[in-house]
N, C-alpha and C positions, 0 to 999 in steps of 0.2 A: 261725202261719206261713201258714195258708190265708187268713186274713183279710188279711194283708199282701199276699199274692200277688193276691188279688181286687182290692185297692185299686190295685196296680200296673197290673193289666189295665185297670181303669177309666180310670186316668190316661193309659195308652198309647192307648186308644181315643179319649179326649177330645182328646189332642194330634193324633192322626191326622186326626180329623174337623175340628178347628179349622184345621189346615193346608190341607185340601182346601177348606174354606169360603173361606179367603183366596185360594186359587188360582182358585176360581170367580169371585170378585169381580174379580180381575185379568183373567180371560178376558172377562168382560162389558164391563169398561172398555175393553180393547184391541179387542174386537169392534165396539163403537160407534165407536171411532176409525177402524177400517178401513172401516166402512160410510160414514163421512163423507168418504171419498175418499183417505185416506192409504195409503201402501204397506203391504201385508199382511206384509212381511218383519219388521216390528217386532212383529207379533203373536207370532211364534215367539221372537224375541230376548228379549222381556220375560218371557214366560210359561214357556218351556221350562226354563230353569235352576231355577225354583221347582218345577216339576212333578217334575224329576229329584230334587231334594232331598227333597221330601215323599214321593214315590213309593217311594223306596228307604230312607227313614228314616235319612238320613245328614245330620244337621243341620250338621256341620262343613263340608260342601260349600257351604252357604249362606254361611258365613263367608268361604271362599276366593273365591266368586263376588262377594260384596259388596266385598271388598278390591280385586279386579281392576276392578270397575266404577267404584268411587269414584276410585281412583288413575289410571285411564286416562281418566276424564272422559267415557266413552262415553255415559252417559245424557244429559249436557248437550249433547254433540255431536248426538245423535239429536234432541233438542228444537230446537236452533238451526238445523240443516241439513236435517232430515228430518221435521219435524212431529210428533214424539212429544209427547204432552201433558206439561206441566210437573208435573202432578199425579202422573204415573208417575215422573218424575225424582225428585221429593221423597220418593217411597216407597222409593228404593234402600236407605237405611240400615235400613229396616224389615225387610229380609231377615235382619238379625241377631236379630230377635225369634224366629225359628225355633230357633236354638241356645239363646237365652236361655230360651225356654219349655221346651226339652228339659232343661236343667240344673236349672231351678227346679221343674218339674212332674214330670218323669219321674225324674230322678236325685235329686230332693229336696235339692239343694245350696243353700247360702245365697247371698245377693247379695254380690258383691265390690265394695268401694269403699274403696280404699287412702287413706292420709293425703294423698297428692298430690291426690287427688280433692277433698278438703276445701278445699285451697288454690284449686283451680279454681272451686269453689262460691264461695269468698271473692271471687275476681275478678269473678264474675257479680254478686254482691251489691253490690260497689263500683260496677260499671257501672250497676246498677239505680238506685242513689242518684244517680249522675251524670245519668241520664236526666231526673230530676225537676228538675234545675237547668240543663238545656241550653236553648239559644235556640229550638230546635224539638223539643219533647218527642215529637211524633208520629213524626217521621222518625227520631229517635234510638231510640225504642222499637221501631220496625220493624227497625232494624239490630240491636238487642239480641236480639230474638226469633230472627232469623236466626243470630246468633252462638251462641245457646244450642243451637239444633238442630244446627248444624254443628260446634259445639265440645263443650260438656258432654254433650249427648245422644249424639253419636257416640262420645265417649270412654267413656261409661258402657256403651253397648251392646258396644263392642269388647272392653273388658277382661273383660266377663262372658261373652263368646263364646269368648275365647282363654284356656282354663283348663288345658291340658295341654301338655307339651313337643311332642307330636305335632301338635296343632292350631297351636301357635306356629310350628313348622317349616313346616307346610303353608301357613300364612299368609305366611311369609317367601318361600316359593317362588312364591306367587301374586303378591306385589308385585314380585318380580324378573321374573316372566313379563310383568308389565305394562310394566316398563322395556324389556325386550327387544322387545316388540311395538311400543312407541312409537318405540324407536330404529331398528328395521328400516324402519318407514314413513318417518320423517323422514330417515334415512340414504339411502334410495332416492331421495327427492326431491332431496337434495343432490348425490349422485353422478351423477344423470341430468339435473340442472339443470332439473327439471320444476316450476318454481315457478308455472307458469300454472294448475296444478291444486292444490287443497287436499286431495285424496284423500278426498273426502266429509266434510271437516272434521277429519280425523285429522292433517293436516299443514298447519296454517295457518302463514303466514310473513309477516314484515315485509319487503315488497318494497324499501323505501327502504334498509334496512340501514345499512351504513357504507361509506365510501370506502376502497379498497385499491389500491395501486400494484402492478400485475402484473409478470411477468418482463420484459416489453417496455418498462417504464417508463410505461405508460398507466394513468391512474386509472380504476378500474371500481367499480361499486356491487356489494357483496356482500350478498345477502339473508340474513336471519337466521330460523331456524326457530322457531316458537312451538308446534309440536306440536298436540295436541288441546285444549290449554288456551287458546291464543290470546294468550298473553302470554309473550314470549320469555325474559325473565329469570326468571319464575316457573317456566317449563318447565325451564330450566337447573338451578335449585335443586332441583326435584323429582327430576330424573334423577340429580343429583350425590349426593343423600341415599341413593340405592339402591346406590351402588358398594360401601360397606362391607358391606352385606348380601350382595351377590353374591360378594365375596371370602370372606366367612365361610362361605357355603354350599359354595363350591368347596373350601375347606380342610377342612371337617368331614364331607363326604359320604364314605361308606365304599366305595361302588361307583364304579368308574372312569368308567362311562358317565354317571353323574349328575354327577361332578366336571367332565367335559367339557362337559356341558350347562350347568352353572353358569358356567364360564368363558366359554363362547360367549355366554350371555345377558348376562353382565357386559360383554363386549366390545360388544355391540349397544347396551347402555345408555350406554357411554362415547361411542359415535358419536352417539347422540341428544343427549347433553349438548354434545358438541363443536360440532355444527352450529348451536348457538344463538349462538356467539361472545360469550358473556356475560363481561364483565370482573368483575362483582360476584361471580359464582360462583367465579372463579379466586381472588379474594381470600378468599372463604369457605373454599375448600379449603386454601389456604396457612395461614390462621388456625387451622383445625381441626388441621392437621398439627403446627403449633407447640405447641398446647395438648396434643395427644396425646403429643408428645415429652416435655413437662414432666411428664405423668402416667406416663411410662414405658411407654407402649403400643407404641411403635415402636422396634425395634432398629436399630443402625447399618447392618446389611446390608439391612434393609428400606428404610431411607431411601435407601441407594445405589441399590437397584433402582427406587425411585420416581423418583429423579433421572434415571436412564438412560431410564426410560419417558417422562418429561417432555421430555427432549431429542428423543427419537424422535417424540413427538407434535407438537412444534413444527416439526420437519423435515417432517413429512407435511402439516401444516396451518399454513403460514407466516403466514396471515392472523391467527392468534392472537397472533403476536409483535407485530404492529403494534397490536392491540387492547390488549395488556398494557402496551406501551410508552406508550400514551396515558395510562395511570394516573399516570405520573411527573408529568404536568402538574397533577395534583391537588395535589401538594405545593407546586408553584409558586403555585398559587391561594391558598394560605393564607400563603405566605411573601413574596409580592411584591404591592405595590399595583398594579403594571402588568400582573399576570398575567391579568387578566380577558380581555384580547384573545387570550391564548395558549391558554386552556383552551377545549375544545369546548363547545358549547351545552348538551349533556346534563349535563356536570359542573357547569357554572355553575347550571343550573336546580336540580339536586339539592342543591347546597350552599345555595342560597337557601331552598329549602323546608325543609331540615333546620334552618337557623337560625330560620326562622319557627316550626317546631314547638318548638324550644328556648325561644323567647320565650313561646309559649302555656303551656308547663309552668311557666315562671318566674312567670307571673301567675295560674295556676290549678293550684297544686302538689298539692292534696289529691285532688280528684275529677276533675280535668280539665274539659273543656268538654262532655262528653257522648259516649256511644258513637256513633262514626261521624261526629262533627260537625267534626273538624279541617279537612276540605277547605273548609268554608264560612268558615273563619278564615284560610286560607292566603294569599290575596291581601292581606288587611289587614295581617297580620304580616310577610309577605314584603317589603313596602315598607320595613320597618325595617332590613333587612339591608344594603341599598345595593349589592348585587352584580348582581341581575337583576330585571327586572320580570316578575311572573307574570301570566299570562292564564288565567282560568277557575279551577276548583277543583282543587287538587292534593292528592294523598296525601303523606304525610311522607317516603316513600322511605327510611325507617329504622325497623326493628322497634321499637326501644326508645323513640325519640322519638315514633313514632306511637301506641304504646300509652300512653305517658306523657301525650301531649296529649289523648287521648280519655278515659282512665281515671285520670289523675293518678298520682302516685307510689305511692299505695296499690294501685291496680290493677296497675301494673308490678311492684311488689314481690311480689304474690301470684303473678303469672305466672312470674317468675324463680325464686321460691322453689319452686314446683311442679316446674320443670325441675331445679333444684338437688337436690331431694330424690330424684328418680328417678336422676339421674346418680350421686349418692353411693351409692344402693342397688346400682346396676349395678357400680360400681367395687368395692364390697365383695364382690359375687358373683364378680367376676373374680379378685380376690386369694384368695378362699376356695376356689374350684373350679378354678383354673388347672391344678393337678396332678392332681386326682381326677376332674374332669369337664370336660375341655378344650372340649367342644362347647358346654356352657352358658357357660363363661368367654368363648369367642370370640363367642358370640351377644350376650352383655352388652357386650363390647367394641365390636362392630359397631354396636350401637344407640346407645352413647355417642358414637361417631364420627359417626353420622348426626345426632344432636342437636347436636353441636358444629358440624357443617357448616351446619345451619339457623341457629344462633345467630351464627356468623361471617358468613355471607352476608346475614344480616338487617341488617347495617350499611348495606346498599344497597336493601333491600326492606322495605316496610311489611307490616303484619299483615293480609294479604288471602288469599283462597283458603284459608281456615283449615282446611278439612276435611283437607287433605293433612298439615298439621302435627299435628292432633289424632289422625289415624290412626296416624302414626309414634310419637307420644307414647304412645298406647294400647299399641302394640307394646312399647315400652320399659317401661311400667308393668306390663304383663302378664308380661313376662320377670322383672321384679323380684319379682312376686308368686309366680310359679311356682317360682322357684329361691331363695326366701327360706329362711332356716334352719328355719322352722317348717312348711314345706310338705312334702308327701309326696315330691314329685319330687326335692328336694334331698337326700333321704336314700337314694335309690337308688344302687346300685353304679355306678361310672363305667365307661365303655367300656374294654375292654382294649387300648388303643393309646395311643401316646405323644402328646405335644403335636403337633397337626396342622401347625403351622408348622415344627417340627423335622422331622417326617416328610416334608413337602413338600421341604424343603431337602435331605434325605438322598436322596430319589428323584431329584432333579435334579442331585445332587452330583457 
């Protein structure tokens, strides 16, 4: 017993000194940056969270801080607008090494790597083979390395840092706080019409936006928010994926003040999504709802409430009605040879690029043309569609066609299989724990819904900014691991309260 205690003390000391060594290195790096003339505020922003984590020996706080920083894109904004070194930005996921070291070294727990992780590795292997046969191996390899760090690396670190229901729930709160923060900033920009300012890079916007006819019958240009990401449709997708998480936290919190905070944060997230005026995200939401209904996740009264909310939403933001109505032109585009003149340029270009990607897959079905190489083929294959002439290098603007063009059907199959495995696991958790542990069941449901939103909205967005997807995917995989039938968490007694949805209905009843 004494020998074991002595070993634990040595490990604890080594972990503490290792953490402080990492902090010292960050201080030195940030100090040199400040001495070079940059603003000293970033010295505290970069170092202070890490100091708090190591100083109080709370490794899970590093997980929460990392989730917030990655999903809010604050490190990238700091680099682009305020001179933070990109070396520091690249180190953001390294914050997860603190909890990883704690679980492996102090707690002496094993490494977590579920079956879906093997499918992710399979996708990387396929991409590696594709690099060897691409027209520009150097460029393709650089893209592959970036994809590994932002994809497989982030996934591995996150699932090993989120090991308990408490850490999972704290991480969900951290990511909802991110949505509330971004929604508050971009919402303020919209309601004050302050598009001359980008709020230090936190509220970037597309000034050209889209044309809208106001109540006086005059055509005006409506700007579209792109948040801290700088890409409006991606910002819309990221915010939309947080809505199920916010609703889940609001329904399952046992303290009234926390429920209020969760609903308020969810409302701010909705505002952040709304001011993007993204048509693709609307289609993604509708598609996810349809699938959820087929899976039995949504009851009739919930659908009725969602319908009423949608009507009120359109009434408050009529510009969305015109944006959604423009999607009807897309059906004309494929049904009429004369529709090319009737469809706006954005839809024509997207249809052209999707057809180009489909042609690339048809000619390179196994391994594709190499990781990140489709844009260099876009113009060549876009000419074959006959709908629009493409200028420059375009992305596929479709999740499935983009991955298929770059990685072939083998890479696409690994990607979809990994998501399918996690969704099946979460679906089984929902069915098994809905009566005995409704919090776990609703958490699994919310993450399935978030993945469905990503998959449905992916019909109009290619596989970029992948760190956001892999972080949410890690949340889903961690949930499946924590509440699996063989885990200790799933064997705990459930909370002594009824289904949160039923309880909420009774309270409002």
